[in-house]
Every structure is written in C-alpha cells, then in structure tokens.
LOTI-443191 format. One line per field, with one value per residue (C-alpha): z, y, x; residue number from 0. Coordinates in steps of 0.1 Angstrom, whole numbers. Last residue first. Layout:
<sites>
up = (Z_...)
north = (Y_...)
east = (X_...)
num = (NUM_...)
</sites>
This chain:
<sites>
up = (2231_2259_2254_2283_2301_2288_2308_2345_2371_2372_2382_2409_2428_2461_2492_2511_2508_2525_2544_2547_2565_2602_2592_2576_2583_2572_2606_2599_2597_2635_2640_2632_2664_2655_2676_2654_2645_2619_2612_2596_2568_2549_2531_2543_2572_2566_2593_2618_2624_2589_2586_2560_2585_2586_2597_2577_2586_2568_2546_2519_2515_2480_2465_2446_2414_2401_2403_2438_2462_2496_2509_2507_2510_2534_2534_2561_2551_2574_2559_2557_2519_2509_2537_2532_2494_2499_2524_2502_2472_2495_2504_2468_2463_2488_2516_2513_2537_2515_2479_2472_2448_2415_2401_2434_2427_2450_2459_2478_2501_2507_2536_2535_2568_2579_2546_2541_2504_2496_2513_2491_2460_2470_2475_2440_2421_2429_2406_2418_2447_2423_2416_2450_2459_2472_2503_2524_2561_2580_2617_2642_2646_2609_2580_2547_2519_2486_2457_2424_2405_2371_2383_2357_2344_2355_2339_2311_2326_2358_2335_2338_2367_2367_2377_2388_2416_2425_2459_2482_2512_2545_2545_2578_2610_2630_2601_2567_2542_2510_2483_2447_2416_2395_2374_2354_2355_2356_2393_2400_2409_2431_2433_2469_2488_2525_2548_2583_2611_2648_2675_2675_2645_2610_2585_2577_2562_2533_2516_2511_2486_2461_2457_2429_2431_2401_2382_2386_2373_2344_2335_2331_2347_2378_2398_2426_2455_2462_2495_2500_2467_2479_2514_2547_2569_2604_2622_2658_2669_2705_2705_2703_2672_2656_2663_2651_2619_2611_2618_2594_2567_2572_2568_2537_2522_2530_2514_2483_2477_2440_2444_2478_2499_2519_2545_2556_2583_2588_2623_2634_2670_2671_2694_2712_2707)
north = (1054_1034_1025_1031_1000_985_990_994_1000_1038_1045_1018_1040_1020_1040_1032_994_989_1022_1048_1081_1071_1040_1006_1009_982_976_952_922_926_914_879_875_841_809_785_748_728_692_663_638_631_652_688_702_739_748_773_810_817_855_876_904_894_859_828_793_764_733_733_695_698_668_637_625_590_579_595_598_608_644_674_712_735_772_794_830_860_895_926_930_931_907_880_878_877_849_830_833_821_791_781_787_760_774_772_757_728_733_723_695_700_695_686_690_716_703_733_744_782_799_837_854_889_893_927_927_946_917_892_913_914_876_871_900_885_855_826_822_810_780_765_774_806_815_846_844_875_869_841_849_846_871_855_868_851_843_859_841_824_791_772_740_708_676_684_718_701_686_717_740_756_793_801_775_773_788_774_793_786_748_737_756_748_762_748_768_749_746_737_721_722_697_709_687_716_712_714_684_697_680_687_711_721_750_741_763_755_762_729_707_704_685_661_692_684_665_699_709_681_656_644_611_594_626_626_590_599_629_604_594_615_627_646_626_625_640_661_678_707_702_708_739_738_770_769_745_735_701_684_706_693_656_660_678_652_623_639_642_606_594_615_601_565_569_585_560_566_588_584_615_620_646_679_693_731_740_775_786_821_846_871_907)
east = (2482_2467_2430_2407_2395_2362_2330_2324_2351_2353_2317_2322_2347_2349_2361_2329_2334_2367_2366_2393_2396_2397_2415_2407_2369_2346_2330_2301_2325_2331_2295_2307_2326_2340_2346_2365_2363_2379_2368_2386_2387_2419_2444_2448_2427_2435_2427_2414_2419_2433_2438_2419_2412_2375_2384_2392_2379_2395_2389_2416_2417_2432_2413_2422_2405_2411_2375_2371_2400_2387_2387_2363_2365_2346_2355_2340_2347_2345_2341_2363_2358_2395_2406_2379_2385_2423_2420_2396_2420_2449_2428_2424_2462_2469_2490_2528_2554_2562_2550_2514_2513_2495_2460_2442_2405_2388_2353_2337_2310_2316_2298_2303_2302_2290_2271_2256_2247_2279_2298_2279_2287_2324_2324_2309_2326_2360_2353_2374_2349_2322_2345_2336_2300_2285_2264_2261_2251_2240_2243_2237_2200_2198_2195_2203_2225_2219_2241_2228_2201_2205_2221_2241_2225_2242_2254_2279_2288_2300_2327_2349_2337_2303_2300_2264_2260_2223_2215_2188_2175_2156_2153_2138_2126_2158_2178_2189_2209_2211_2238_2232_2248_2217_2196_2166_2135_2110_2104_2141_2164_2191_2225_2237_2259_2259_2251_2238_2222_2219_2194_2177_2188_2175_2196_2167_2150_2174_2145_2128_2154_2145_2173_2195_2214_2198_2202_2240_2241_2219_2242_2270_2303_2299_2329_2313_2298_2261_2250_2281_2277_2299_2312_2296_2293_2280_2269_2259_2287_2287_2303_2269_2263_2294_2285_2250_2260_2287_2262_2237_2263_2275_2239_2233_2265_2255_2221_2235_2263_2268_2299_2313_2315_2347_2339_2356_2334_2335_2325_2315_2311_2295_2311_2288_2299)
num = (272_271_270_269_268_267_266_265_264_263_262_261_260_259_258_257_256_255_254_253_252_251_250_249_248_247_246_245_244_243_242_241_240_239_238_237_236_235_234_233_232_231_230_229_228_227_226_225_224_223_222_221_220_219_218_217_216_215_214_213_212_211_210_209_208_207_206_205_204_203_202_201_200_199_198_197_196_195_194_193_192_191_190_189_188_187_186_185_184_183_182_181_180_179_178_177_176_175_174_173_172_171_170_169_168_167_166_165_164_163_162_161_160_159_158_157_156_155_154_153_152_151_150_149_148_147_146_145_144_143_142_141_140_139_138_137_136_135_134_133_132_131_130_129_128_127_126_125_124_123_122_121_120_119_118_117_116_115_114_113_112_111_110_109_108_107_106_105_104_103_102_101_100_99_98_97_96_95_94_93_92_91_90_89_88_87_86_85_84_83_82_81_80_79_78_77_76_75_74_73_72_71_70_69_68_67_66_65_64_63_62_61_60_59_58_57_56_55_54_53_52_51_50_49_48_47_46_45_44_43_42_41_40_39_38_37_36_35_34_33_32_31_30_29_28_27_26_25_24_23_22_21_20_19_18_17_16_15_14_13_12_11_10_9_8_7_6_5_4_3_2_1_0)
</sites>
C-alpha cells in the first residue's frame, strides 16, 4: 500500500470577505501541497464565512462551481465548502472536489443546521463517492455526519475516505481530557464502517459565534491519527494507507458490512406488549 498524505487546514473565514477568504484558501492549498499533501480538506463555507445576517448577504458571496477551478494543483485533490448559486437561482451549502483537471464533483448539503435553513435549500441527491488515483473519496458536510446513515451509505458506496468540511459551533466547553463530541461521532462512524474520515472544522470568532476546532484525521479503526487542532488556525497532517478501508473483516467470521441485516432495520420497531 502507498500512503496518501492528507492535510486538513483549519482556517478562519471572515464573513463578507469573499476575496480574502478565497486568497487564504488558495494559499492553504499551495502550502499543503508544497509539503507533500495529495489530498487537502478545507472547512465548510471557507470562501464566504458562515454567520450570515440575511439571505441577500449569503447570495452576495455565492459562487458557481466552475469558479473553484482556481483550487487546481498538479497531482493533488482538494475538498472544501462554498455557498453555491445554482442555475435556477437556488442557493446551496455545498462542497466541491477539485482535482488537477478542475471541478470533479459538487455535493449539496442535505441536512441543514439551524439558521442555514433560512438561506439555503437542502440538497436532493445523496453524497457522492468519487474514484480518484488516491482512492475512493466520499463527501458530506458537517451536520450530515450526525445521521449514521450518511457515513454508512458512503462506506457502502465504496468510500475509502470521507472528507467532511465542517463549521461546528461551540455550544459548551469541552471538559478537560475529553475529546469534542463532534470528533467522537466521527471516530464512531469511522470505526463501525472501517473507513477513514478527514474532518475539517474552522476557527475565528464570527458575529459572536465561536467554534469547536475539531479538525482531525481518523483512521479506519476509529483512532485519531492527527489532531484535533482546538482553538485557532492550524493544520493536521497524516499519511494514510487508504486501501486498508477495503478490508471490512473484524475476524475470520465477521465483516463490518457483510454482517448487516438490512431487512430487519427498515420500518417501525415491533411493539412491546
């Protein structure tokens, strides 16, 4: 197996500063690739900031997917979030996968958190799994990860790694010695589906909102191999053998996906007398 160097760059986007955010994203990509990264993951809505006051403000910072071709670098792939303006005028909280040839895939977040529902339409398509020379990359965004069906579906779709741009608002202090619960959720998802997860949070107080700073890389056993960053900007890097995620066996007799009993999971649970 050939390890793939992954970098998750925790930036501090500034709401309203579209040009500055895009410049900082490009600089983060260039710096990471120069240090050997072949997959770079950036935060949710890294081109715009997050805490919008109005839909008009969000729209003023929206991009067409093709504009993210500026993330292209030779031999590396980038996943990052942006507000997407669709051809029909709808606004989505989206993430793009950009490779050396340009934009390869765009995913529109399907589970919208809190005030996102005031500005964005929910995506209507399932998260994608994209075959690349690095491996099979799945994409979801932030709150999507709170629904176990999402990472499980990506694993069933063949993902070796799930890239997750996020903006995790800090709602309560993390007790000393504990990991943020958002990271614990990612660890559990990676463990039960035997898949790598690259989680990229953000930093920088924005209109009174602070952030968890849970940027980390989790391996196919559910173990944190880099991170979390915590408060402030920072980058986590790990060399990951992504092909390991294709072996779903627990023991000679058990398999993380093969042992599923989907015929028992659908529908309402049986009533208890």
